[in-house]
C-alpha positions as CSV (number, residue, x, y, z in Angstrom):
1,M,309.3,-145.9,163.3
2,S,308.8,-142.8,165.4
3,P,305.7,-140.6,165.0
4,G,306.2,-137.9,162.4
5,S,308.3,-140.1,160.1
6,G,305.5,-140.5,157.5
7,A,304.4,-144.1,158.4
8,R,301.0,-144.9,159.9
9,T,300.7,-147.4,162.9
10,R,297.5,-149.5,163.3
11,A,295.9,-148.9,166.8
12,S,295.2,-151.9,168.9
13,V,291.5,-152.7,169.6
14,S,290.3,-154.6,172.6
15,P,287.4,-157.1,172.4
16,A,285.3,-154.9,174.7
17,S,285.6,-151.7,172.6
18,A,284.8,-153.7,169.4
19,G,281.6,-154.8,171.0
20,R,280.6,-151.2,171.8
21,R,281.3,-150.2,168.2
22,L,279.0,-152.8,166.8
23,L,276.2,-151.9,169.2
24,W,276.1,-148.2,168.4
25,P,274.8,-148.5,164.8
26,S,272.0,-150.8,166.0
27,L,270.9,-148.2,168.6
28,L,271.0,-145.4,166.0
29,L,268.9,-147.4,163.5
30,A,266.3,-148.1,166.2
31,A,266.1,-144.5,167.2
32,L,265.5,-143.4,163.5
33,A,262.8,-146.0,163.0
34,G,261.0,-144.8,166.1
35,A,261.1,-141.2,164.9
36,L,259.7,-142.2,161.5
37,V,256.9,-144.1,163.1
38,A,256.0,-141.2,165.3
39,T,256.0,-138.8,162.3
40,V,253.7,-141.0,160.3
41,T,251.4,-141.3,163.3
42,V,251.1,-137.6,163.7
43,L,250.4,-137.0,160.0
44,L,247.7,-139.7,160.0
45,V,246.1,-138.1,163.1
46,R,246.1,-134.6,161.5
47,G,244.6,-135.8,158.2
48,E,243.3,-133.4,155.6
49,D,243.2,-130.3,157.9
50,E,246.9,-129.6,157.6
51,R,247.2,-129.7,153.8
52,P,248.3,-126.4,152.3
53,A,245.5,-124.3,150.9
54,A,245.2,-124.0,147.1
55,R,246.4,-120.8,145.6
56,P,243.4,-118.5,144.8
57,A,242.7,-117.8,141.1
58,S,243.8,-114.4,139.8
59,P,240.8,-112.1,140.0
60,T,239.4,-110.5,136.8
61,P,240.8,-107.0,136.5
62,P,238.2,-104.5,137.7
63,G,236.8,-102.6,134.8
64,P,233.8,-100.6,133.6
65,G,230.4,-102.0,133.4
66,V,228.9,-101.4,129.9
67,R,225.6,-101.8,128.4
68,V,223.9,-101.3,125.0
69,V,221.3,-98.5,125.2
70,G,218.1,-99.2,123.3
71,R,218.0,-101.1,120.0
72,P,220.7,-101.1,117.3
73,I,220.1,-98.2,114.9
74,R,219.6,-99.3,111.3
75,V,222.0,-97.4,108.9
76,G,221.7,-99.2,105.6
77,E,223.7,-101.8,103.7
78,D,227.4,-102.3,104.2
79,P,228.2,-99.3,106.5
80,I,231.9,-98.8,106.6
81,G,232.8,-95.4,108.0
82,L,231.9,-93.8,111.3
83,D,232.7,-90.5,113.1
84,V,231.2,-88.3,115.8
85,G,230.6,-84.6,115.1
86,P,229.6,-81.8,117.5
87,A,225.9,-82.6,117.2
88,Y,225.4,-85.8,115.1
89,V,227.0,-89.2,114.4
90,W,227.8,-89.8,110.7
91,V,227.9,-93.2,109.0
92,V,228.8,-93.8,105.4
93,S,227.5,-96.8,103.4
94,G,229.7,-98.3,100.8
95,A,226.9,-100.2,99.1
96,E,224.5,-97.3,99.0
97,G,226.9,-94.4,98.2
98,A,225.3,-92.3,100.9
99,A,225.8,-91.1,104.5
100,H,223.3,-91.6,107.3
101,V,223.1,-89.1,110.1
102,I,222.2,-90.3,113.7
103,D,220.6,-87.9,116.2
104,P,222.0,-88.8,119.6
105,N,219.0,-87.3,121.3
106,T,216.6,-89.8,119.8
107,D,219.0,-92.6,118.9
108,T,217.5,-92.7,115.4
109,A,218.8,-92.1,111.9
110,L,217.4,-89.0,110.2
111,D,215.0,-89.9,107.4
112,R,216.9,-88.2,104.7
113,Q,220.2,-89.8,103.5
114,V,223.1,-87.6,102.3
115,P,224.0,-88.6,98.7
116,I,227.7,-89.1,98.3
117,G,227.9,-91.3,95.2
118,G,230.3,-94.0,94.3
119,R,231.7,-96.2,97.1
120,P,232.6,-94.2,100.3
121,A,235.3,-95.7,102.4
122,D,235.7,-93.5,105.5
123,V,234.4,-90.3,107.1
124,E,236.0,-87.5,109.1
125,I,234.2,-84.5,110.6
126,S,236.2,-81.3,111.0
127,G,234.2,-78.2,110.0
128,S,233.1,-80.0,106.8
129,V,232.4,-83.7,106.4
130,W,235.2,-85.4,104.4
131,V,234.6,-88.7,102.6
132,P,237.1,-90.6,100.4
133,K,235.5,-92.5,97.5
134,V,237.6,-95.6,96.9
135,D,236.2,-96.3,93.4
136,A,236.4,-92.8,92.1
137,D,239.9,-91.8,93.5
138,T,238.4,-88.6,94.9
139,L,237.8,-87.0,98.3
140,V,234.4,-85.3,98.6
141,R,233.6,-82.3,100.8
142,V,230.1,-82.3,102.3
143,S,228.5,-79.3,104.0
144,P,226.9,-80.3,107.3
145,L,224.5,-77.4,106.9
146,S,223.1,-78.3,103.5
147,N,224.0,-82.0,103.6
148,R,225.3,-81.7,100.1
149,V,228.6,-82.4,98.3
150,T,230.3,-79.0,97.7
151,R,233.6,-80.2,96.2
152,A,235.2,-83.4,94.7
153,I,239.0,-83.4,94.9
154,P,241.1,-85.9,92.8
155,V,243.6,-87.7,95.1
156,G,245.5,-91.0,94.6
157,D,244.6,-94.6,93.7
158,S,241.9,-96.1,95.9
159,P,241.6,-93.6,98.8
160,T,240.5,-95.5,101.9
161,A,241.2,-93.2,105.0
162,V,241.1,-89.6,106.0
163,T,242.1,-87.4,108.9
164,T,242.6,-83.7,109.6
165,S,245.2,-81.5,111.2
166,P,245.0,-77.7,111.8
167,G,244.4,-76.2,108.3
168,A,244.8,-79.5,106.4
169,V,243.1,-82.8,105.4
170,W,245.2,-85.9,104.8
171,V,244.1,-88.8,102.6
172,A,245.7,-92.3,102.4
173,N,245.7,-94.0,99.0
174,Q,245.8,-97.7,99.4
175,D,246.8,-98.9,96.0
176,D,249.6,-96.4,95.3
177,D,251.0,-96.4,98.8
178,T,250.8,-92.6,99.2
179,V,249.3,-89.9,101.4
180,V,248.3,-86.5,100.1
181,R,247.7,-83.2,101.9
182,I,244.8,-80.9,101.1
183,D,244.4,-77.3,102.2
184,S,241.1,-77.4,104.2
185,R,240.3,-73.8,103.2
186,T,240.9,-73.9,99.5
187,S,240.4,-77.7,99.0
188,D,243.6,-77.8,96.9
189,I,246.3,-80.4,97.1
190,V,249.5,-79.1,98.7
191,G,252.8,-80.4,97.3
192,R,253.5,-83.9,96.0
193,A,252.1,-87.2,97.2
194,I,254.1,-88.6,100.1
195,K,255.3,-92.2,99.7
196,V,254.6,-94.4,102.8
197,G,254.5,-98.2,103.4
198,Q,252.5,-100.8,101.6
199,A,248.7,-100.5,101.5
200,P,248.1,-97.6,104.0
201,G,244.8,-98.3,105.8
202,S,244.3,-95.7,108.5
203,L,245.4,-92.2,109.6
204,V,245.5,-90.2,112.8
205,Y,247.0,-86.8,113.7
206,T,248.8,-86.1,116.9
207,H,252.1,-84.6,118.2
208,G,252.7,-82.6,115.1
209,A,252.6,-85.6,112.9
210,V,250.2,-87.8,110.8
211,W,250.6,-91.4,111.6
212,V,249.8,-94.0,108.9
213,S,249.2,-97.7,109.4
214,N,250.7,-99.8,106.5
215,V,248.7,-103.0,106.4
216,E,250.9,-105.1,104.2
217,D,254.4,-104.4,105.6
218,D,253.4,-104.3,109.3
219,T,254.6,-100.8,110.0
220,V,253.4,-97.3,111.0
221,S,254.8,-94.3,109.1
222,R,255.2,-90.9,110.9
223,I,254.8,-87.9,108.6
224,D,256.0,-84.5,109.9
225,V,253.2,-82.1,109.0
226,R,255.6,-79.2,108.3
227,S,258.1,-80.9,106.1
228,R,255.5,-83.4,104.7
229,R,258.1,-86.1,104.9
230,V,258.2,-89.5,106.6
231,V,260.6,-89.1,109.5
232,E,260.2,-92.5,111.1
233,T,259.0,-96.0,110.2
234,I,257.9,-98.1,113.2
235,R,257.4,-101.9,113.1
236,V,254.3,-103.0,114.9
237,G,252.1,-106.2,114.8
238,D,250.7,-108.3,111.9
239,Q,248.5,-106.3,109.6
240,P,248.0,-103.0,111.4
241,Y,244.6,-101.4,110.6
242,G,243.0,-99.0,113.0
243,L,244.8,-96.0,114.6
244,T,243.9,-93.7,117.4
245,H,245.6,-91.4,119.9
246,G,245.1,-90.9,123.6
247,A,246.9,-90.9,126.9
248,N,250.0,-89.4,125.2
249,A,250.3,-92.4,122.9
250,V,249.4,-93.7,119.5
251,W,247.5,-97.0,119.5
252,V,247.5,-99.5,116.6
253,A,245.1,-102.5,116.2
254,N,247.0,-105.4,114.6
255,L,244.3,-107.6,112.9
256,E,246.2,-110.9,112.4
257,D,247.9,-111.3,115.8
258,D,245.0,-110.0,118.0
259,T,247.0,-107.3,119.7
260,V,247.1,-103.5,120.1
261,S,250.5,-101.8,120.0
262,R,251.2,-98.7,122.1
263,I,253.6,-96.3,120.5
264,D,255.4,-93.6,122.5
265,P,255.6,-90.5,120.2
266,S,258.6,-89.1,122.1
267,S,260.7,-92.2,121.2
268,N,258.9,-93.6,118.2
269,R,259.0,-97.0,119.8
270,V,256.4,-99.6,120.7
271,V,256.4,-99.6,124.5
272,R,253.6,-102.2,125.1
273,T,251.8,-104.9,123.1
274,I,248.4,-105.8,124.6
275,R,246.4,-108.9,123.8
276,V,242.8,-108.2,122.9
277,G,240.0,-110.2,121.2
278,D,239.9,-111.8,117.8
279,R,240.8,-109.6,114.8
280,P,240.7,-106.1,116.2
281,L,239.9,-103.3,113.7
282,H,239.2,-99.6,113.9
283,L,239.6,-98.6,117.6
284,D,239.1,-95.2,119.2
285,A,240.2,-93.3,122.4
286,D,237.5,-91.9,124.7
287,V,238.7,-88.7,126.4
288,D,235.7,-88.7,128.8
289,T,236.6,-92.1,130.3
290,N,240.3,-92.3,129.5
291,L,239.8,-95.7,127.9
292,I,240.8,-97.1,124.5
293,W,237.9,-99.0,123.0
294,V,238.8,-101.9,120.7
295,P,236.3,-103.6,118.3
296,N,237.2,-107.3,117.8
297,S,235.6,-108.2,114.5
298,G,236.4,-111.9,114.7
299,D,234.5,-112.6,117.9
300,G,232.0,-109.7,117.9
301,T,233.2,-108.2,121.2
302,L,234.2,-104.7,122.4
303,S,237.2,-104.5,124.7
304,A,238.3,-101.6,126.9
305,I,242.0,-100.9,127.5
306,D,243.1,-98.9,130.6
307,P,246.2,-96.9,129.4
308,N,247.4,-96.6,133.0
309,R,247.6,-100.4,133.3
310,N,248.3,-101.2,129.7
311,R,245.8,-104.1,129.7
312,V,242.2,-104.9,129.0
313,I,240.0,-104.4,132.0
314,G,236.7,-106.0,132.9
315,R,234.9,-108.3,130.6
316,S,234.6,-107.6,126.9
317,L,231.0,-106.8,125.7
318,K,229.5,-109.2,123.2
319,L,227.5,-107.5,120.5
320,A,224.9,-109.7,118.7
321,G,225.5,-108.1,115.3
322,G,229.3,-108.0,115.5
323,V,231.5,-104.9,115.6
324,D,234.1,-103.5,113.2
325,R,234.6,-99.9,114.1
326,V,233.9,-97.6,117.1
327,A,233.8,-93.9,117.7
328,A,233.5,-92.2,121.1
329,G,231.7,-88.9,121.7
330,L,228.4,-87.2,122.6
331,G,228.3,-89.1,125.9
332,A,228.6,-92.6,124.4
333,V,230.6,-95.1,122.4
334,W,229.1,-95.9,119.0
335,A,229.8,-99.4,117.7
336,L,229.4,-100.1,113.9
337,S,228.4,-103.5,112.6
338,S,229.0,-103.7,108.8
339,A,227.5,-107.2,108.5
340,D,224.4,-106.2,110.4
341,G,224.0,-102.7,109.0
342,T,223.6,-101.1,112.4
343,V,225.1,-98.8,115.0
344,S,224.8,-99.6,118.7
345,R,225.0,-96.9,121.4
346,I,227.0,-98.1,124.4
347,E,227.4,-96.4,127.8
348,L,229.1,-97.1,131.1
349,T,227.1,-98.4,133.9
350,N,229.5,-97.4,136.7
């Protein structure tokens, strides 16, 4: 059949060409074996020197050095509230029904306590000293000049937190899930109580709003100060407690998942979730250092968050007595230990 007709023809093979075909694989195998032997020999000669270097461990993020200045300052049994004023540091004691005043010039508590009565739960200094009494359903107003209560204002059920905005004082009532507004000039309640989430635990004012952490439903409520209405509810971490504001953000300490949520006030969204220590509580922003200080009540450490990097920097500071709440001001960070009944003064070392 002629080529191109679709049938294949077997080519004839001479004995000589068949011998050359059989020899070629043998030569190839011999060459490969020689190369393998040479490679093994080279590796054995080089030994350990040519192994790849181990990847270096990630360095600890550079951060501030911190130290406790002096001895912890004794402030009575079961201190629970802490704030820094223009001249003194105030601490309220739930068990004693009193406030202790710390002089930052001597790092000692003044001899005379300020009687509050009942069970204080928080303290805010803005002109007057404002203290909610959780067992009496009242907010008391204390004069920092006379160190005496000048007014007791009925609020909601179990008031546990207080903050201030221009011309107003805001109180969170934990057991009826409300926030009330008080005129700071007249000490009168303005309008109706504002319904928020379940078990409001902390308040902070910034960006024309009062922000409320709702412990039992894992949210933060945003209250517009003009309309006195909740305009946004933001889901955060597990059991949000402490709130603060700084670096154009709202910061929320989530007790049960060991994180801090960063909320962008322009979008009302959590933009970062930052891992911290065990059971963070009442944090505070330091305008002097541009750091967010986080007390980790479960492991007794204090962490510093750099808002520019959105992470904890440096090593957390271990406090022997533990730490539940911090407040920054008067050239230091003040760390409160409820279990130990003390306040520690903390400063940067670099």
